[in-house]
Chimera marker file (.cmm) of the C-alpha trace (Angstrom):
<marker_set name="trace">
<marker id="1" x="-5.720" y="-27.929" z="-13.059" r="1" g="1" b="0" radius="0.5"/>
<marker id="2" x="-6.858" y="-27.910" z="-9.491" r="1" g="1" b="0" radius="0.5"/>
<marker id="3" x="-4.182" y="-25.345" z="-8.740" r="1" g="1" b="0" radius="0.5"/>
<marker id="4" x="-6.357" y="-22.724" z="-10.416" r="1" g="1" b="0" radius="0.5"/>
<marker id="5" x="-9.697" y="-23.513" z="-8.934" r="1" g="1" b="0" radius="0.5"/>
<marker id="6" x="-10.719" y="-20.531" z="-6.384" r="1" g="1" b="0" radius="0.5"/>
<marker id="7" x="-13.058" y="-21.271" z="-3.525" r="1" g="1" b="0" radius="0.5"/>
<marker id="8" x="-15.171" y="-18.034" z="-3.550" r="1" g="1" b="0" radius="0.5"/>
<marker id="9" x="-16.588" y="-19.076" z="-0.033" r="1" g="1" b="0" radius="0.5"/>
<marker id="10" x="-13.138" y="-18.852" z="1.200" r="1" g="1" b="0" radius="0.5"/>
<marker id="11" x="-11.830" y="-15.888" z="-0.921" r="1" g="1" b="0" radius="0.5"/>
<marker id="12" x="-14.800" y="-14.076" z="0.554" r="1" g="1" b="0" radius="0.5"/>
<marker id="13" x="-13.952" y="-15.073" z="4.208" r="1" g="1" b="0" radius="0.5"/>
<marker id="14" x="-10.109" y="-14.012" z="3.629" r="1" g="1" b="0" radius="0.5"/>
<marker id="15" x="-11.308" y="-10.613" z="2.294" r="1" g="1" b="0" radius="0.5"/>
<marker id="16" x="-13.723" y="-10.118" z="5.331" r="1" g="1" b="0" radius="0.5"/>
<marker id="17" x="-11.117" y="-11.061" z="7.831" r="1" g="1" b="0" radius="0.5"/>
<marker id="18" x="-8.302" y="-8.852" z="6.519" r="1" g="1" b="0" radius="0.5"/>
<marker id="19" x="-10.067" y="-5.784" z="4.306" r="1" g="1" b="0" radius="0.5"/>
<marker id="20" x="-7.838" y="-3.604" z="2.261" r="1" g="1" b="0" radius="0.5"/>
<marker id="21" x="-7.568" y="-0.070" z="3.984" r="1" g="1" b="0" radius="0.5"/>
<marker id="22" x="-8.977" y="2.750" z="1.654" r="1" g="1" b="0" radius="0.5"/>
<marker id="23" x="-8.884" y="6.411" z="1.993" r="1" g="1" b="0" radius="0.5"/>
<marker id="24" x="-11.825" y="8.641" z="1.032" r="1" g="1" b="0" radius="0.5"/>
<marker id="25" x="-12.160" y="12.472" z="0.373" r="1" g="1" b="0" radius="0.5"/>
<marker id="26" x="-12.344" y="15.355" z="-1.964" r="1" g="1" b="0" radius="0.5"/>
<marker id="27" x="-10.351" y="14.781" z="-5.073" r="1" g="1" b="0" radius="0.5"/>
<marker id="28" x="-9.691" y="17.483" z="-7.888" r="1" g="1" b="0" radius="0.5"/>
<marker id="29" x="-9.054" y="17.056" z="-11.712" r="1" g="1" b="0" radius="0.5"/>
<marker id="30" x="-5.609" y="18.827" z="-13.003" r="1" g="1" b="0" radius="0.5"/>
<marker id="31" x="-7.315" y="19.586" z="-16.529" r="1" g="1" b="0" radius="0.5"/>
<marker id="32" x="-11.049" y="20.489" z="-15.825" r="1" g="1" b="0" radius="0.5"/>
<marker id="33" x="-10.706" y="21.523" z="-12.007" r="1" g="1" b="0" radius="0.5"/>
<marker id="34" x="-14.187" y="19.153" z="-11.362" r="1" g="1" b="0" radius="0.5"/>
<marker id="35" x="-14.141" y="18.109" z="-7.544" r="1" g="1" b="0" radius="0.5"/>
<marker id="36" x="-15.636" y="15.112" z="-6.593" r="1" g="1" b="0" radius="0.5"/>
<marker id="37" x="-15.448" y="12.555" z="-3.179" r="1" g="1" b="0" radius="0.5"/>
<marker id="38" x="-13.282" y="9.612" z="-4.173" r="1" g="1" b="0" radius="0.5"/>
<marker id="39" x="-12.581" y="6.190" z="-2.445" r="1" g="1" b="0" radius="0.5"/>
<marker id="40" x="-9.380" y="4.408" z="-3.277" r="1" g="1" b="0" radius="0.5"/>
<marker id="41" x="-7.056" y="2.240" z="-1.831" r="1" g="1" b="0" radius="0.5"/>
<marker id="42" x="-4.290" y="3.496" z="0.480" r="1" g="1" b="0" radius="0.5"/>
<marker id="43" x="-1.248" y="4.268" z="-1.566" r="1" g="1" b="0" radius="0.5"/>
<marker id="44" x="-3.266" y="5.689" z="-4.638" r="1" g="1" b="0" radius="0.5"/>
<marker id="45" x="-1.598" y="8.445" z="-6.573" r="1" g="1" b="0" radius="0.5"/>
<marker id="46" x="-3.783" y="9.316" z="-9.620" r="1" g="1" b="0" radius="0.5"/>
<marker id="47" x="-7.073" y="9.184" z="-9.935" r="1" g="1" b="0" radius="0.5"/>
<marker id="48" x="-9.491" y="9.138" z="-13.099" r="1" g="1" b="0" radius="0.5"/>
<marker id="49" x="-11.822" y="12.194" z="-13.449" r="1" g="1" b="0" radius="0.5"/>
<marker id="50" x="-15.456" y="11.271" z="-13.668" r="1" g="1" b="0" radius="0.5"/>
<marker id="51" x="-16.154" y="13.971" z="-16.284" r="1" g="1" b="0" radius="0.5"/>
<marker id="52" x="-13.230" y="14.203" z="-18.502" r="1" g="1" b="0" radius="0.5"/>
<marker id="53" x="-11.050" y="10.992" z="-17.966" r="1" g="1" b="0" radius="0.5"/>
<marker id="54" x="-7.706" y="12.904" z="-16.973" r="1" g="1" b="0" radius="0.5"/>
<marker id="55" x="-5.867" y="12.765" z="-13.879" r="1" g="1" b="0" radius="0.5"/>
<marker id="56" x="-7.424" y="13.817" z="-10.657" r="1" g="1" b="0" radius="0.5"/>
<marker id="57" x="-5.475" y="13.725" z="-7.164" r="1" g="1" b="0" radius="0.5"/>
<marker id="58" x="-6.652" y="13.948" z="-3.515" r="1" g="1" b="0" radius="0.5"/>
<marker id="59" x="-7.041" y="17.249" z="-1.805" r="1" g="1" b="0" radius="0.5"/>
<marker id="60" x="-5.362" y="17.038" z="1.290" r="1" g="1" b="0" radius="0.5"/>
<marker id="61" x="-3.845" y="13.624" z="1.097" r="1" g="1" b="0" radius="0.5"/>
<marker id="62" x="-3.091" y="11.698" z="4.207" r="1" g="1" b="0" radius="0.5"/>
<marker id="63" x="0.580" y="11.649" z="4.725" r="1" g="1" b="0" radius="0.5"/>
<marker id="64" x="1.876" y="8.611" z="6.543" r="1" g="1" b="0" radius="0.5"/>
<marker id="65" x="5.903" y="8.982" z="6.487" r="1" g="1" b="0" radius="0.5"/>
<marker id="66" x="8.410" y="11.484" z="4.916" r="1" g="1" b="0" radius="0.5"/>
<marker id="67" x="8.502" y="15.288" z="4.498" r="1" g="1" b="0" radius="0.5"/>
<marker id="68" x="5.950" y="16.573" z="1.828" r="1" g="1" b="0" radius="0.5"/>
<marker id="69" x="6.007" y="19.749" z="0.149" r="1" g="1" b="0" radius="0.5"/>
<marker id="70" x="2.239" y="21.486" z="0.344" r="1" g="1" b="0" radius="0.5"/>
<marker id="71" x="1.206" y="24.476" z="-2.331" r="1" g="1" b="0" radius="0.5"/>
<marker id="72" x="-0.329" y="27.027" z="-0.829" r="1" g="1" b="0" radius="0.5"/>
<marker id="73" x="-3.291" y="26.197" z="-2.857" r="1" g="1" b="0" radius="0.5"/>
<marker id="74" x="-3.352" y="22.796" z="-0.742" r="1" g="1" b="0" radius="0.5"/>
<marker id="75" x="-1.991" y="20.600" z="-3.786" r="1" g="1" b="0" radius="0.5"/>
<marker id="76" x="0.818" y="18.338" z="-2.909" r="1" g="1" b="0" radius="0.5"/>
<marker id="77" x="1.433" y="17.444" z="-6.393" r="1" g="1" b="0" radius="0.5"/>
<marker id="78" x="4.274" y="19.256" z="-8.644" r="1" g="1" b="0" radius="0.5"/>
<marker id="79" x="5.728" y="19.428" z="-12.128" r="1" g="1" b="0" radius="0.5"/>
<marker id="80" x="9.274" y="20.462" z="-13.234" r="1" g="1" b="0" radius="0.5"/>
<marker id="81" x="9.971" y="22.312" z="-16.484" r="1" g="1" b="0" radius="0.5"/>
<marker id="82" x="13.173" y="24.357" z="-17.642" r="1" g="1" b="0" radius="0.5"/>
<marker id="83" x="12.076" y="27.302" z="-15.409" r="1" g="1" b="0" radius="0.5"/>
<marker id="84" x="11.655" y="25.081" z="-12.054" r="1" g="1" b="0" radius="0.5"/>
<marker id="85" x="9.158" y="23.434" z="-9.824" r="1" g="1" b="0" radius="0.5"/>
<marker id="86" x="5.378" y="24.678" z="-10.367" r="1" g="1" b="0" radius="0.5"/>
<marker id="87" x="2.024" y="23.529" z="-8.865" r="1" g="1" b="0" radius="0.5"/>
<marker id="88" x="-0.188" y="22.616" z="-11.986" r="1" g="1" b="0" radius="0.5"/>
<marker id="89" x="-3.290" y="23.593" z="-9.865" r="1" g="1" b="0" radius="0.5"/>
<marker id="90" x="-2.638" y="27.202" z="-9.379" r="1" g="1" b="0" radius="0.5"/>
<marker id="91" x="0.552" y="27.347" z="-11.542" r="1" g="1" b="0" radius="0.5"/>
<marker id="92" x="2.872" y="28.836" z="-8.929" r="1" g="1" b="0" radius="0.5"/>
<marker id="93" x="6.350" y="28.191" z="-8.958" r="1" g="1" b="0" radius="0.5"/>
<marker id="94" x="7.547" y="26.936" z="-5.452" r="1" g="1" b="0" radius="0.5"/>
<marker id="95" x="10.810" y="28.851" z="-3.904" r="1" g="1" b="0" radius="0.5"/>
<marker id="96" x="13.041" y="28.088" z="-1.042" r="1" g="1" b="0" radius="0.5"/>
<marker id="97" x="14.629" y="24.598" z="-1.705" r="1" g="1" b="0" radius="0.5"/>
<link id1="1" id2="2" r="1" g="1" b="0" radius="0.2"/>
<link id1="2" id2="3" r="1" g="1" b="0" radius="0.2"/>
<link id1="3" id2="4" r="1" g="1" b="0" radius="0.2"/>
<link id1="4" id2="5" r="1" g="1" b="0" radius="0.2"/>
<link id1="5" id2="6" r="1" g="1" b="0" radius="0.2"/>
<link id1="6" id2="7" r="1" g="1" b="0" radius="0.2"/>
<link id1="7" id2="8" r="1" g="1" b="0" radius="0.2"/>
<link id1="8" id2="9" r="1" g="1" b="0" radius="0.2"/>
<link id1="9" id2="10" r="1" g="1" b="0" radius="0.2"/>
<link id1="10" id2="11" r="1" g="1" b="0" radius="0.2"/>
<link id1="11" id2="12" r="1" g="1" b="0" radius="0.2"/>
<link id1="12" id2="13" r="1" g="1" b="0" radius="0.2"/>
<link id1="13" id2="14" r="1" g="1" b="0" radius="0.2"/>
<link id1="14" id2="15" r="1" g="1" b="0" radius="0.2"/>
<link id1="15" id2="16" r="1" g="1" b="0" radius="0.2"/>
<link id1="16" id2="17" r="1" g="1" b="0" radius="0.2"/>
<link id1="17" id2="18" r="1" g="1" b="0" radius="0.2"/>
<link id1="18" id2="19" r="1" g="1" b="0" radius="0.2"/>
<link id1="19" id2="20" r="1" g="1" b="0" radius="0.2"/>
<link id1="20" id2="21" r="1" g="1" b="0" radius="0.2"/>
<link id1="21" id2="22" r="1" g="1" b="0" radius="0.2"/>
<link id1="22" id2="23" r="1" g="1" b="0" radius="0.2"/>
<link id1="23" id2="24" r="1" g="1" b="0" radius="0.2"/>
<link id1="24" id2="25" r="1" g="1" b="0" radius="0.2"/>
<link id1="25" id2="26" r="1" g="1" b="0" radius="0.2"/>
<link id1="26" id2="27" r="1" g="1" b="0" radius="0.2"/>
<link id1="27" id2="28" r="1" g="1" b="0" radius="0.2"/>
<link id1="28" id2="29" r="1" g="1" b="0" radius="0.2"/>
<link id1="29" id2="30" r="1" g="1" b="0" radius="0.2"/>
<link id1="30" id2="31" r="1" g="1" b="0" radius="0.2"/>
<link id1="31" id2="32" r="1" g="1" b="0" radius="0.2"/>
<link id1="32" id2="33" r="1" g="1" b="0" radius="0.2"/>
<link id1="33" id2="34" r="1" g="1" b="0" radius="0.2"/>
<link id1="34" id2="35" r="1" g="1" b="0" radius="0.2"/>
<link id1="35" id2="36" r="1" g="1" b="0" radius="0.2"/>
<link id1="36" id2="37" r="1" g="1" b="0" radius="0.2"/>
<link id1="37" id2="38" r="1" g="1" b="0" radius="0.2"/>
<link id1="38" id2="39" r="1" g="1" b="0" radius="0.2"/>
<link id1="39" id2="40" r="1" g="1" b="0" radius="0.2"/>
<link id1="40" id2="41" r="1" g="1" b="0" radius="0.2"/>
<link id1="41" id2="42" r="1" g="1" b="0" radius="0.2"/>
<link id1="42" id2="43" r="1" g="1" b="0" radius="0.2"/>
<link id1="43" id2="44" r="1" g="1" b="0" radius="0.2"/>
<link id1="44" id2="45" r="1" g="1" b="0" radius="0.2"/>
<link id1="45" id2="46" r="1" g="1" b="0" radius="0.2"/>
<link id1="46" id2="47" r="1" g="1" b="0" radius="0.2"/>
<link id1="47" id2="48" r="1" g="1" b="0" radius="0.2"/>
<link id1="48" id2="49" r="1" g="1" b="0" radius="0.2"/>
<link id1="49" id2="50" r="1" g="1" b="0" radius="0.2"/>
<link id1="50" id2="51" r="1" g="1" b="0" radius="0.2"/>
<link id1="51" id2="52" r="1" g="1" b="0" radius="0.2"/>
<link id1="52" id2="53" r="1" g="1" b="0" radius="0.2"/>
<link id1="53" id2="54" r="1" g="1" b="0" radius="0.2"/>
<link id1="54" id2="55" r="1" g="1" b="0" radius="0.2"/>
<link id1="55" id2="56" r="1" g="1" b="0" radius="0.2"/>
<link id1="56" id2="57" r="1" g="1" b="0" radius="0.2"/>
<link id1="57" id2="58" r="1" g="1" b="0" radius="0.2"/>
<link id1="58" id2="59" r="1" g="1" b="0" radius="0.2"/>
<link id1="59" id2="60" r="1" g="1" b="0" radius="0.2"/>
<link id1="60" id2="61" r="1" g="1" b="0" radius="0.2"/>
<link id1="61" id2="62" r="1" g="1" b="0" radius="0.2"/>
<link id1="62" id2="63" r="1" g="1" b="0" radius="0.2"/>
<link id1="63" id2="64" r="1" g="1" b="0" radius="0.2"/>
<link id1="64" id2="65" r="1" g="1" b="0" radius="0.2"/>
<link id1="65" id2="66" r="1" g="1" b="0" radius="0.2"/>
<link id1="66" id2="67" r="1" g="1" b="0" radius="0.2"/>
<link id1="67" id2="68" r="1" g="1" b="0" radius="0.2"/>
<link id1="68" id2="69" r="1" g="1" b="0" radius="0.2"/>
<link id1="69" id2="70" r="1" g="1" b="0" radius="0.2"/>
<link id1="70" id2="71" r="1" g="1" b="0" radius="0.2"/>
<link id1="71" id2="72" r="1" g="1" b="0" radius="0.2"/>
<link id1="72" id2="73" r="1" g="1" b="0" radius="0.2"/>
<link id1="73" id2="74" r="1" g="1" b="0" radius="0.2"/>
<link id1="74" id2="75" r="1" g="1" b="0" radius="0.2"/>
<link id1="75" id2="76" r="1" g="1" b="0" radius="0.2"/>
<link id1="76" id2="77" r="1" g="1" b="0" radius="0.2"/>
<link id1="77" id2="78" r="1" g="1" b="0" radius="0.2"/>
<link id1="78" id2="79" r="1" g="1" b="0" radius="0.2"/>
<link id1="79" id2="80" r="1" g="1" b="0" radius="0.2"/>
<link id1="80" id2="81" r="1" g="1" b="0" radius="0.2"/>
<link id1="81" id2="82" r="1" g="1" b="0" radius="0.2"/>
<link id1="82" id2="83" r="1" g="1" b="0" radius="0.2"/>
<link id1="83" id2="84" r="1" g="1" b="0" radius="0.2"/>
<link id1="84" id2="85" r="1" g="1" b="0" radius="0.2"/>
<link id1="85" id2="86" r="1" g="1" b="0" radius="0.2"/>
<link id1="86" id2="87" r="1" g="1" b="0" radius="0.2"/>
<link id1="87" id2="88" r="1" g="1" b="0" radius="0.2"/>
<link id1="88" id2="89" r="1" g="1" b="0" radius="0.2"/>
<link id1="89" id2="90" r="1" g="1" b="0" radius="0.2"/>
<link id1="90" id2="91" r="1" g="1" b="0" radius="0.2"/>
<link id1="91" id2="92" r="1" g="1" b="0" radius="0.2"/>
<link id1="92" id2="93" r="1" g="1" b="0" radius="0.2"/>
<link id1="93" id2="94" r="1" g="1" b="0" radius="0.2"/>
<link id1="94" id2="95" r="1" g="1" b="0" radius="0.2"/>
<link id1="95" id2="96" r="1" g="1" b="0" radius="0.2"/>
<link id1="96" id2="97" r="1" g="1" b="0" radius="0.2"/>
</marker_set>
């Protein structure tokens, strides 16, 4: 039973010694297009819109590795349908791949 007891002072000390990295920046909702400043742990891919609770994403995400496609409007998120790959922000179908 003692293995489930958490030492709060030790947990706080551990958290302060090794904080989880976060990103902050502008975010935009895919549905209502609301923009806000978001703070999220590194690696977060989807944010919740504060107005309509739909999916939102960081604008100009930080890319640490690998090649990324970026739409001319600035989005890095794409969707697929039977016609091809398109940007859900501006609706433009991507070409050249």
